[in-house]
C-alpha positions in Angstrom: -13.8 -9.4 9.6 -12.0 -9.3 6.2 -9.6 -12.0 5.2 -7.1 -11.8 2.4 -6.3 -14.7 0.1 -4.6 -15.1 -3.2 -6.6 -16.0 -6.2 -4.6 -19.2 -6.5 -5.3 -20.2 -2.9 -9.0 -19.3 -3.3 -9.3 -21.5 -6.4 -7.8 -24.5 -4.5 -10.1 -23.8 -1.5 -13.3 -22.4 -3.0 -15.6 -24.1 -0.5 -13.6 -22.7 2.4 -13.7 -19.2 0.8 -17.5 -19.5 0.4 -17.9 -20.7 4.0 -15.7 -17.8 5.4 -17.4 -15.1 3.2 -20.9 -16.3 4.1 -20.6 -15.5 7.8 -22.3 -12.2 8.8 -19.9 -9.3 8.8 -17.2 -11.3 7.0 -15.6 -10.9 3.6 -12.7 -12.4 1.7 -10.5 -10.2 -0.4 -8.8 -11.9 -3.3 -5.4 -10.7 -4.3 -3.7 -11.0 -7.6 0.1 -10.3 -7.8 -0.1 -8.9 -4.3 -2.9 -6.4 -5.0 -6.4 -6.6 -3.7 -8.7 -7.2 -6.7 -12.1 -8.7 -5.6 -14.1 -8.9 -2.4 -16.4 -11.9 -1.8 -19.2 -11.5 0.7 -22.5 -13.1 1.6 -25.5 -12.3 -0.6 -27.3 -10.8 2.3 -24.4 -8.4 3.0 -24.3 -7.5 -0.7 -28.0 -6.7 -0.8 -27.6 -4.6 2.3 -24.8 -2.5 0.7 -26.9 -2.1 -2.5 -29.9 -0.8 -0.5 -27.7 1.6 1.4 -26.2 2.9 -1.8 -29.7 3.4 -3.2 -30.8 5.3 -0.2 -27.7 7.5 -0.1 -28.2 8.3 -3.8 -31.6 9.8 -3.1 -31.3 13.3 -1.7 -34.9 13.4 -0.5 -34.3 10.2 1.6 -31.0 11.5 3.0 -32.6 14.8 3.9 -35.4 12.9 5.8 -32.9 10.8 7.7 -30.8 13.8 8.7 -33.9 15.6 9.8 -35.0 12.7 11.9 -31.6 12.4 13.5 -31.6 16.1 14.4 -35.1 15.8 15.9 -34.1 12.7 17.9 -31.1 14.5 19.3 -33.3 17.5 20.2 -35.6 15.2 22.2 -38.4 15.3 19.7 -39.2 11.6 19.9 -42.7 10.1 19.3 -43.7 6.8 20.7 -44.7 3.9 18.4 -48.3 4.0 19.4 -48.6 7.7 18.3 -46.9 6.9 15.0 -49.4 4.0 14.3 -52.3 6.3 15.0 -50.9 9.0 12.7 -50.4 6.5 9.9 -53.9 5.1 10.3 -55.5 8.6 10.0 
């Protein structure tokens, strides 16, 4: 859930802002003169976004993910035990 708050209000209630932004799936958008300027989110959420952007920037990884999704939709699923055996070989 994303909450909006003015910069002035955030400054007066910084601990409340941190508490709200630290909850999983939450963020606080700070506005300045009525315009959204900054988003505050938990560090874990930030790291997750960074990792996602890194993956999406790598065409090889994106291709592999897309191939896996197509294979899954086509019913070409391999159980975990088979994967472990293949990786061990």
